Backbone as CSV, one residue per row, in Angstrom:
resi,resn,N_x,N_y,N_z,CA_x,CA_y,CA_z,C_x,C_y,C_z
1,MET,-104.584,99.762,174.380,-105.725,101.093,173.473,-105.375,102.257,174.342
2,ALA,-105.277,103.340,173.753,-104.924,104.453,174.236,-105.923,105.103,175.610
3,THR,-105.366,105.640,176.441,-106.487,106.163,177.586,-106.872,107.818,176.998
4,LYS,-107.875,108.136,177.033,-108.447,109.235,176.312,-108.774,110.450,177.725
5,GLY,-108.300,111.368,177.683,-108.495,112.293,178.731,-107.719,112.532,179.950
6,GLU,-107.658,113.060,181.060,-106.965,112.998,182.031,-107.815,111.947,183.226
7,LYS,-106.372,111.683,183.613,-107.008,110.951,184.595,-107.494,111.768,185.884
8,LYS,-108.606,111.288,186.735,-109.788,112.254,187.616,-108.899,111.623,189.048
9,SER,-108.465,110.282,189.048,-107.981,109.963,190.566,-106.358,109.358,190.677
10,GLN,-106.001,109.397,191.528,-104.629,108.806,191.388,-104.267,107.711,192.890
11,LYS,-103.386,106.979,192.858,-103.429,106.450,193.948,-102.945,107.097,194.864
12,ARG,-103.376,106.748,196.529,-102.808,107.507,197.326,-101.205,107.331,198.044
13,LEU,-100.845,106.403,197.767,-99.351,106.091,198.018,-98.587,106.889,197.151
14,ASN,-99.252,107.279,196.111,-98.076,108.365,195.021,-98.721,109.979,195.001
15,ALA,-99.553,110.000,196.147,-100.220,111.082,196.032,-98.800,112.057,196.400
16,SER,-98.547,113.460,196.154,-97.745,114.579,197.041,-97.616,114.258,198.263
17,ARG,-96.503,114.619,199.328,-95.926,114.192,200.392,-96.571,115.034,201.198
18,LEU,-96.832,116.490,200.710,-97.347,117.275,201.220,-98.532,117.227,201.686
19,ILE,-99.357,116.340,201.182,-100.839,116.132,201.724,-100.980,115.102,202.791
20,LYS,-101.447,115.950,203.819,-101.592,114.977,205.400,-102.791,114.359,204.923
21,ILE,-103.065,112.933,204.686,-103.653,112.187,204.439,-103.375,110.302,204.810
22,GLY,-104.325,109.595,205.311,-104.227,108.299,205.721,-104.004,107.539,204.297
23,ARG,-103.020,106.874,204.106,-102.191,106.246,202.718,-102.683,104.958,202.216
24,LYS,-103.217,103.675,203.627,-103.282,102.386,203.324,-104.632,102.301,203.550
25,GLY,-105.527,103.027,204.410,-106.845,102.655,204.504,-107.851,102.455,203.125
26,HIS,-107.309,103.711,202.184,-108.299,103.230,201.109,-107.326,103.516,199.774
27,THR,-107.266,102.838,198.475,-106.496,102.954,197.389,-106.354,104.230,196.662
28,TRP,-107.305,104.606,196.382,-107.502,105.699,195.375,-107.782,107.328,195.965
29,MET,-107.382,107.949,195.368,-107.899,109.799,196.036,-108.181,110.323,195.194
30,LEU,-109.043,111.574,194.812,-109.197,112.402,193.942,-107.818,113.165,193.590
31,LYS,-107.682,113.116,192.043,-106.837,113.828,191.520,-106.638,115.356,191.378
32,ALA,-105.927,116.608,191.777,-106.309,118.071,191.439,-106.010,117.942,189.701
33,LYS,-106.941,119.062,189.524,-106.674,119.576,187.889,-105.325,120.261,187.660
34,ALA,-105.020,120.419,186.889,-103.812,120.906,186.457,-103.968,122.439,186.551
35,GLY,-103.048,123.365,187.321,-103.862,124.798,187.545,-102.597,125.432,188.032
36,GLN,-102.956,126.814,189.116,-102.211,127.538,189.222,-100.810,127.152,190.262
37,HIS,-100.902,125.687,190.638,-99.776,125.380,191.480,-99.230,123.994,190.667
38,LYS,-98.131,123.754,190.940,-97.357,122.485,190.433,-98.326,121.385,191.337
39,GLY,-98.305,119.953,190.488,-98.844,118.953,190.864,-98.608,118.427,191.804
40,LYS,-97.101,118.208,192.210,-97.038,117.662,193.752,-96.517,119.109,194.799
41,GLU,-97.151,120.525,194.268,-97.032,121.308,195.534,-98.243,122.211,195.710
42,SER,-99.504,121.052,195.193,-100.451,121.226,195.374,-101.653,119.894,196.222
43,MET,-102.814,120.116,196.230,-103.825,119.447,196.359,-105.354,119.658,196.133
44,PRO,-106.485,118.591,195.609,-107.754,119.181,195.435,-108.131,119.842,196.571
45,LEU,-108.970,120.632,196.101,-110.007,121.557,197.097,-111.033,120.686,197.993
46,ALA,-111.483,119.567,197.405,-112.148,118.704,198.093,-111.705,118.022,198.926
47,VAL,-110.239,117.879,198.867,-109.530,116.786,200.151,-109.399,117.613,201.050
48,ALA,-109.435,119.135,200.622,-108.937,120.316,202.078,-109.841,120.335,202.724
49,LEU,-111.176,120.475,202.294,-112.356,120.348,202.796,-112.866,119.125,203.610
50,ARG,-112.487,117.931,203.110,-113.080,116.573,203.756,-111.847,116.240,204.671
51,ASP,-110.816,115.936,204.048,-109.859,114.996,205.061,-108.990,116.231,206.332
52,MET,-108.941,117.368,205.808,-108.228,118.549,206.476,-109.039,119.179,207.359
53,LEU,-109.889,119.664,206.898,-110.925,120.613,207.861,-112.150,119.754,208.229
54,GLY,-112.520,119.017,208.171,-113.441,117.790,208.155,-115.032,118.427,207.966
55,ILE,-115.073,119.204,207.333,-116.622,119.814,207.048,-117.530,119.024,206.059
56,ALA,-116.599,118.374,205.755,-117.395,117.081,204.641,-117.194,115.936,205.480
57,GLN,-118.400,114.947,205.007,-117.719,113.261,205.706,-117.335,112.915,204.383
58,ASN,-117.510,113.157,203.742,-117.411,112.294,202.314,-117.147,113.274,200.923
59,LEU,-116.597,112.540,199.845,-116.245,113.395,198.568,-117.912,114.270,197.941
60,ARG,-118.819,113.435,198.325,-120.461,113.693,197.785,-120.439,114.794,198.432
61,GLU,-120.392,115.205,199.796,-120.704,116.189,200.801,-119.698,117.552,199.986
62,ALA,-118.661,116.813,199.980,-117.915,118.093,200.135,-118.276,118.919,198.320
63,LYS,-119.025,118.084,197.402,-119.205,118.515,196.081,-120.483,119.658,196.522
64,LEU,-121.135,119.044,197.054,-122.355,119.538,197.549,-122.167,120.993,197.606
65,ILE,-121.111,121.042,198.791,-120.808,122.485,199.341,-120.141,123.314,198.502
66,LEU,-119.539,122.688,197.444,-118.853,123.455,196.447,-119.640,124.232,195.556
67,THR,-120.407,122.986,194.869,-121.512,123.456,194.026,-122.639,124.366,194.445
68,ASN,-122.495,124.515,195.618,-123.560,125.427,196.212,-123.000,127.198,196.453
69,GLY,-121.769,126.954,195.619,-120.885,128.293,196.233,-120.185,128.827,197.516
70,GLN,-120.114,127.811,198.525,-120.041,128.228,199.834,-118.395,128.226,199.906
71,VAL,-117.728,127.978,199.068,-116.021,128.320,199.116,-115.623,129.303,198.269
72,LEU,-114.852,130.290,198.918,-114.474,130.988,197.874,-112.649,130.505,198.067
73,VAL,-111.798,130.817,197.060,-110.552,130.610,197.077,-109.758,131.680,196.755
74,ASN,-109.405,132.654,197.243,-107.996,133.785,197.012,-109.227,134.911,196.505
75,GLY,-110.636,134.912,197.170,-111.762,135.780,196.897,-112.488,135.247,196.017
76,ILE,-112.413,134.469,195.132,-113.136,133.512,194.146,-113.864,132.482,194.189
77,ILE,-115.354,132.787,194.332,-116.164,131.015,194.340,-115.571,130.448,193.549
78,ARG,-115.043,128.904,193.672,-114.678,127.903,193.258,-115.871,126.514,193.629
79,ARG,-116.178,125.881,192.165,-117.440,124.997,192.857,-116.705,123.627,191.971
80,SER,-115.448,123.613,191.979,-114.566,122.453,191.877,-114.394,121.732,192.504
81,ALA,-114.365,119.964,192.575,-113.935,119.519,193.556,-112.352,119.535,193.455
82,ARG,-111.937,119.219,192.086,-110.512,119.075,191.875,-109.541,120.644,191.539
83,PHE,-110.365,121.624,192.202,-109.479,122.914,191.638,-108.322,122.743,192.495
84,ASN,-107.037,122.860,192.387,-105.986,122.593,192.928,-105.767,123.800,193.732
85,VAL,-105.057,123.976,195.033,-105.137,124.874,195.938,-103.633,124.491,196.626
86,GLY,-102.707,125.556,197.167,-101.367,125.479,197.408,-100.753,126.490,198.474
87,LEU,-99.613,126.196,198.799,-98.890,127.328,199.907,-99.647,129.110,199.721
88,PHE,-100.131,128.954,201.017,-100.649,130.696,201.146,-101.861,130.455,200.141
89,ASP,-102.305,129.992,200.021,-104.052,130.232,199.550,-105.007,130.578,200.359
90,VAL,-106.096,131.201,200.116,-106.807,131.399,201.267,-108.514,130.954,200.938
91,ILE,-108.686,130.304,202.065,-110.265,129.483,201.571,-111.085,130.182,202.706
92,ASP,-111.938,130.589,202.134,-112.801,131.281,202.920,-114.299,130.917,202.627
93,MET,-114.847,130.179,203.584,-116.156,130.073,203.881,-117.157,130.867,205.155
94,PRO,-117.895,131.371,203.939,-118.792,133.110,204.392,-119.531,132.367,205.349
95,LYS,-120.319,131.314,205.170,-121.399,130.641,205.597,-121.184,130.060,207.306
96,GLN,-119.773,129.815,207.466,-119.315,128.998,208.980,-118.414,130.431,209.069
97,LYS,-118.761,131.217,208.817,-117.594,132.230,208.911,-116.012,132.201,209.545
98,LYS,-115.640,131.306,208.573,-114.246,130.587,208.553,-113.354,131.091,207.470
99,VAL,-112.107,131.595,207.989,-111.090,132.007,206.892,-109.928,131.214,207.510
100,PHE,-109.345,130.051,206.338,-107.954,129.798,206.713,-107.007,129.803,205.287
101,ARG,-106.083,129.875,206.051,-104.603,129.936,204.692,-104.080,128.998,204.828
102,ILE,-103.403,127.929,204.086,-102.559,126.921,203.630,-101.254,127.228,204.487
103,VAL,-100.609,126.561,205.240,-99.518,126.812,205.550,-98.737,125.251,205.457
104,PHE,-97.628,125.300,206.415,-97.106,124.039,206.303,-96.952,123.579,208.218
105,ASP,-97.028,122.277,208.611,-96.895,122.169,209.731,-95.588,121.582,210.076
106,LYS,-95.444,121.437,211.284,-93.904,120.907,211.488,-93.059,120.044,211.032
107,LYS,-93.870,119.234,210.257,-93.426,118.125,209.254,-93.209,118.327,207.863
108,GLY,-93.573,119.470,207.309,-93.487,120.166,206.083,-94.710,119.775,205.244
109,ARG,-95.607,119.405,205.670,-96.929,118.834,205.476,-97.934,120.144,205.308
110,PHE,-99.284,120.197,203.970,-100.300,121.209,203.928,-100.923,120.965,205.785
111,MET,-101.352,122.220,206.002,-102.574,122.577,207.205,-103.221,123.939,206.994
112,LEU,-104.608,123.662,207.299,-104.965,124.833,207.219,-105.179,125.904,208.598
113,GLN,-104.510,126.806,208.485,-104.597,127.848,209.780,-105.583,128.658,209.639
114,GLU,-106.678,128.729,210.432,-107.385,129.904,210.872,-106.862,131.154,211.097
115,ILE,-107.259,131.892,210.171,-107.064,133.506,210.405,-108.284,134.495,210.192
116,ASN,-107.670,135.726,210.897,-108.493,136.841,210.937,-109.135,137.230,209.751
117,GLU,-110.553,137.462,209.347,-111.098,137.933,208.495,-110.515,138.935,207.777
118,LYS,-109.769,139.860,208.599,-108.927,140.869,207.637,-107.994,140.517,207.242
119,GLU,-107.452,139.157,207.441,-106.226,138.629,206.595,-106.637,138.465,205.130
120,LYS,-107.812,138.058,204.963,-108.073,137.311,203.607,-108.288,138.000,202.421
121,ASP,-107.870,139.238,202.522,-107.584,140.151,201.245,-106.375,140.216,200.685
122,LYS,-105.421,139.622,201.275,-104.191,139.578,200.881,-103.239,138.375,201.135
123,LYS,-102.353,138.224,200.007,-101.354,136.908,199.927,-100.059,137.378,199.147
124,LEU,-99.342,136.469,199.694,-97.744,136.640,199.213,-97.787,135.279,197.809
125,CYS,-97.007,136.298,197.078,-96.367,135.057,196.227,-95.174,135.141,195.313
126,ARG,-94.273,134.587,195.405,-93.039,134.163,195.188,-92.543,134.757,193.665
127,ILE,-92.039,135.422,193.012,-91.550,135.471,191.764,-90.462,134.175,191.325
128,VAL,-90.808,133.668,190.054,-90.278,132.178,190.199,-89.422,132.847,188.533
129,GLY,-90.272,133.765,187.888,-89.809,134.184,186.428,-89.717,135.515,186.409
130,LYS,-88.897,136.139,185.329,-89.254,137.269,184.825,-88.932,137.420,183.348
131,LYS,-89.477,138.493,182.454,-88.783,138.590,181.241,-89.408,139.903,180.481
132,THR,-88.956,140.382,179.423,-89.184,141.276,178.788,-90.090,141.208,177.465
133,VAL,-91.282,141.703,177.412,-92.222,141.362,176.108,-91.686,142.066,174.942
134,LYS,-92.323,142.178,174.140,-92.235,142.693,172.759,-92.279,143.960,173.122
135,THR,-93.458,144.801,173.752,-93.832,145.812,174.114,-92.737,146.938,174.988
136,GLY,-91.888,146.219,175.298,-90.573,146.795,176.374,-91.270,146.404,177.790
137,ALA,-92.562,146.287,178.228,-92.835,146.136,179.497,-92.309,144.585,180.432
138,ILE,-92.069,144.751,181.584,-91.439,143.480,181.986,-93.063,142.300,182.691
139,GLN,-92.359,141.300,182.586,-93.564,140.245,183.023,-92.788,139.469,183.792
140,LEU,-93.732,139.556,185.506,-93.071,138.707,186.428,-94.272,136.864,186.298
141,GLU,-93.611,136.376,186.757,-94.521,135.075,186.867,-94.054,134.655,188.344
142,THR,-95.122,134.322,188.933,-95.681,133.845,190.345,-95.380,131.801,190.294
143,ASN,-95.181,131.664,191.678,-95.100,130.933,192.198,-96.666,129.891,192.101
144,ASP,-97.867,130.849,192.151,-98.857,130.234,191.877,-99.756,130.490,190.456
145,GLY,-98.897,130.591,189.707,-99.269,130.390,188.170,-99.641,131.733,187.845
146,ARG,-99.470,133.154,188.510,-100.121,134.224,188.130,-99.047,135.144,187.009
147,THR,-99.391,135.879,186.140,-98.610,136.489,185.283,-99.077,138.112,185.424
148,LEU,-98.069,138.988,185.780,-98.170,140.165,185.746,-97.183,141.092,184.839
149,VAL,-97.705,142.080,184.224,-96.897,142.872,183.689,-96.870,144.004,184.022
150,GLU,-95.829,144.463,184.169,-95.146,146.040,184.482,-94.702,146.878,184.342
151,LYS,-94.705,147.898,184.112,-93.869,148.838,183.164,-92.008,148.592,183.005
152,LYS,-92.156,148.696,184.460,-90.610,148.340,184.979,-90.466,147.451,186.157
153,SER,-89.898,147.081,186.684,-89.689,146.084,187.883,-88.105,145.875,188.112
154,THR,-88.169,146.172,189.660,-86.307,145.719,190.177,-86.342,144.338,190.594
155,LEU,-87.637,143.920,190.701,-88.045,142.360,191.258,-87.186,141.337,190.701
156,VAL,-86.742,140.300,191.162,-86.085,139.008,190.300,-86.647,137.896,190.502
157,PRO,-86.434,136.896,190.075,-86.395,135.392,190.789,-86.385,135.030,192.127
158,GLY,-87.228,135.126,193.262,-86.558,134.820,194.604,-87.041,135.836,195.502
159,ASP,-87.246,137.103,194.915,-88.118,137.822,195.602,-89.680,137.342,195.580
160,SER,-90.403,138.692,196.812,-91.881,138.169,196.633,-92.479,139.529,196.589
161,ILE,-94.203,139.231,196.802,-94.860,140.677,196.546,-96.319,140.358,197.417
162,LEU,-96.581,141.379,197.493,-98.273,141.458,198.476,-98.617,141.862,197.705
163,ILE,-100.326,141.066,197.281,-100.876,141.262,196.147,-102.147,141.271,197.355
164,GLY,-103.250,142.372,196.781,-104.711,142.164,196.983,-105.328,141.326,196.744
165,LEU,-106.285,140.498,197.007,-107.267,139.673,196.526,-108.800,140.088,196.906
166,PRO,-109.614,139.846,195.568,-109.364,138.764,194.372,-108.514,139.092,193.733
167,GLY,-107.886,140.697,193.028,-107.630,140.682,192.357,-105.668,140.701,192.174
168,GLN,-104.962,141.083,191.634,-103.445,140.783,191.849,-102.632,141.976,191.932
169,LYS,-103.021,143.420,192.430,-102.669,144.422,192.677,-101.470,144.322,193.313
170,ILE,-100.264,144.820,193.120,-98.960,144.431,194.232,-98.896,145.921,194.921
171,SER,-99.249,145.285,196.353,-99.348,146.356,197.224,-97.628,146.356,198.041
172,LYS,-97.050,145.641,197.889,-95.497,145.627,198.541,-94.605,145.024,197.904
173,GLU,-93.321,145.379,197.629,-92.378,144.133,196.925,-91.077,143.914,198.199
174,LEU,-91.222,142.602,198.024,-90.294,142.038,199.359,-89.129,141.360,198.635
175,LYS,-87.804,142.095,198.893,-86.699,141.477,198.247,-86.077,140.620,199.038
176,LEU,-85.421,139.340,198.215,-84.306,138.705,199.170,-83.095,138.788,199.369
177,GLY,-82.646,139.559,200.651,-81.574,139.926,201.194,-81.253,139.788,202.443
178,LYS,-80.054,140.414,202.777,-79.844,140.482,204.496,-80.592,141.327,205.134
179,GLY,-81.257,140.486,206.294,-82.474,140.706,207.176,-83.587,140.857,206.886
180,SER,-83.851,140.194,205.529,-85.185,139.653,205.157,-85.853,138.596,205.845
181,LEU,-86.960,138.247,206.227,-87.669,137.007,206.795,-88.443,136.480,206.099
182,VAL,-87.992,135.179,206.061,-88.309,133.874,205.052,-88.679,133.196,205.908
183,TYR,-89.544,132.227,205.083,-90.765,131.169,205.600,-90.005,130.007,204.777
184,ILE,-89.939,128.834,205.834,-88.689,127.737,204.944,-90.147,126.678,204.642
185,VAL,-89.583,126.733,203.145,-90.518,125.714,202.495,-90.208,124.464,201.662
186,GLY,-88.835,124.244,202.267,-88.373,122.419,201.967,-87.665,122.405,202.695
187,GLY,-86.863,120.872,203.148,-86.093,120.567,203.889,-86.845,120.197,205.316
188,GLU,-85.917,119.921,206.343,-85.944,119.699,207.642,-86.629,120.604,208.459
189,HIS,-86.499,122.077,207.860,-86.781,123.174,208.261,-88.127,123.773,207.950
190,ALA,-89.096,123.020,206.874,-89.823,123.628,206.763,-91.410,123.769,207.691
191,GLY,-91.802,124.974,207.309,-92.508,125.499,208.323,-92.124,126.581,209.037
192,GLU,-90.884,126.682,208.933,-90.382,127.535,210.378,-90.015,129.467,209.670
193,ILE,-89.952,130.023,210.534,-89.594,131.099,209.986,-88.261,131.660,210.867
194,ALA,-87.503,132.497,209.536,-85.735,132.555,209.927,-85.417,133.559,209.097
195,LYS,-84.446,134.503,209.791,-83.770,135.887,209.445,-82.718,135.380,208.190
196,VAL,-82.868,136.151,207.213,-81.730,135.952,206.249,-80.197,136.512,206.868
197,LYS,-79.030,135.695,206.713,-77.610,136.729,207.232,-77.192,136.901,206.013
198,GLU,-77.366,136.173,204.978,-76.228,136.289,203.425,-77.367,135.334,202.575
199,VAL,-76.867,135.792,201.687,-77.381,134.928,200.010,-75.998,134.892,199.357
200,ILE,-75.993,133.553,199.465,-74.566,133.323,198.678,-74.978,133.033,197.188
201,ASP,-74.206,133.875,196.298,-74.491,133.420,194.724,-74.008,131.920,194.277
202,GLY,-74.552,131.297,193.295,-74.604,130.265,193.029,-73.340,130.016,191.856
203,THR,-73.056,128.383,191.486,-71.767,128.869,190.439,-72.198,127.805,189.545
204,MET,-71.679,127.285,188.526,-72.180,126.381,187.274,-72.385,124.861,187.831
205,LYS,-72.017,124.707,189.290,-72.070,123.473,190.123,-72.880,123.133,191.243
206,ARG,-72.922,124.638,191.458,-74.379,124.844,192.908,-75.090,125.936,192.662
207,PRO,-76.265,125.435,193.561,-77.316,126.556,193.180,-77.325,127.628,193.963
208,ARG,-77.714,128.661,193.990,-77.937,129.451,195.317,-77.838,129.213,196.329
209,LEU,-77.392,129.719,197.304,-77.631,129.585,198.624,-77.846,130.598,199.830
210,VAL,-78.880,130.335,200.929,-79.397,131.310,201.641,-78.755,131.026,203.021
211,SER,-77.964,131.588,203.557,-77.806,131.476,205.164,-78.432,132.006,206.055
212,LEU,-79.345,131.252,206.876,-80.158,131.936,207.590,-79.677,131.866,209.390
213,GLU,-80.520,132.619,210.140,-80.523,132.583,211.719,-81.595,132.179,212.211
214,GLU,-81.919,131.595,213.365,-82.889,131.570,213.905,-82.853,131.762,215.351
215,LYS,-83.728,131.234,216.352,-83.366,131.515,218.156,-82.530,130.251,218.187
216,GLU,-82.543,128.916,217.374,-81.815,127.639,217.888,-80.654,127.559,217.559
217,GLY,-80.161,128.317,216.514,-78.850,128.688,215.580,-79.085,128.993,214.251
218,GLY,-77.977,128.745,213.570,-77.900,129.131,211.865,-77.990,127.608,211.171
219,PHE,-78.341,127.864,209.626,-78.162,126.733,208.977,-78.063,127.430,207.304
220,LEU,-77.566,126.848,206.436,-77.718,126.720,205.170,-78.756,125.884,204.649
221,THR,-79.426,126.657,203.297,-80.094,125.997,202.552,-80.510,126.718,201.450
222,ILE,-80.994,125.969,200.499,-80.688,126.145,198.725,-82.049,127.569,198.986
223,ALA,-81.849,128.492,197.557,-82.460,129.744,198.076,-83.924,128.837,197.201
224,GLU,-84.249,128.250,196.888,-85.527,127.135,196.329,-86.325,126.604,197.450
225,ASN,-85.438,126.796,198.863,-86.363,126.718,200.083,-87.041,127.616,200.835
226,VAL,-86.502,128.954,200.280,-87.133,130.076,201.078,-88.553,130.997,200.563
227,PHE,-89.033,131.273,200.895,-90.043,132.073,200.851,-90.007,133.744,201.457
228,VAL,-89.676,134.746,201.071,-89.706,135.757,201.706,-90.978,136.320,202.151
229,VAL,-91.392,136.655,203.305,-92.757,136.911,204.283,-92.409,138.275,204.772
230,GLY,-91.568,139.035,204.810,-91.359,140.126,205.400,-89.869,141.008,205.467
231,GLU,-90.073,142.033,206.320,-89.134,142.387,206.965,-88.758,142.710,208.142
232,GLY,-89.535,143.266,208.831,-89.414,143.256,210.219,-90.261,142.076,210.770
233,LYS,-91.371,142.247,210.225,-92.102,140.905,210.741,-93.044,140.457,209.722
234,PRO,-93.681,139.431,209.648,-94.342,138.869,208.292,-95.163,139.827,208.207
235,GLU,-95.599,139.710,206.397,-96.281,140.669,205.953,-98.327,140.021,206.433
236,ILE,-98.387,138.655,206.561,-99.615,138.009,206.969,-99.067,137.388,207.753
237,GLU,-100.585,136.816,208.763,-100.643,136.207,209.849,-100.099,134.734,209.532
238,LEU,-98.867,134.575,210.341,-98.344,133.051,210.758,-97.825,132.644,211.730
239,LYS,-98.472,131.229,212.261,-98.347,130.897,213.354,-97.150,129.884,213.427
240,VAL,-96.251,129.866,213.721,-94.832,128.936,213.781,-95.251,127.450,214.592
241,ASN,-95.107,126.317,214.065,-95.737,125.177,215.110,-94.594,124.486,215.718
């Protein structure tokens, strides 16, 4: 018999390794809706409230908080328990007077870092796609599912932009190049901030590489593992674990 509709749950053992949850105490967990982030790079909003922040004891309480419009994600009220959230999303709870940004811990898993209220109106996005549309304008695609149309742009995949929330007006462009500050989003250095020494072009057999330096030395990683966050200093508040 055919399955009708999307699945609303998944086994905890199969959940993204970015989600910091107990995997053996219970069999099932809520599954995030398809949305702004890729499935393996996101988690359901209710899981963030219950399992990571602890402001809800169970799913029922998390749903009640959301239905009452007490949670904003990137400046917009979200009521769905399955709404997917991911890296650098801002979760604002005005009633509790708390604002959090999703970052990585030292093991490369999601954690919610409490930030200053002045930080809630800005977000960093990485460019993952660029193309010219019929009108001649440039269409930019970001890692969190946004599509921005500009008359002209020198940005390329791998660069980042700082946008205002809840809109998506670009306030600053951040190029991936020598001297850039990057946040490591993959590999054993995930959650660390490093400075770019050199960007090494890819070949037919090898992806583009980035040579990085930090206090403990230097290392190489693929360009997909870095997210430009600033030039002299990060454009958003980031606490390195």
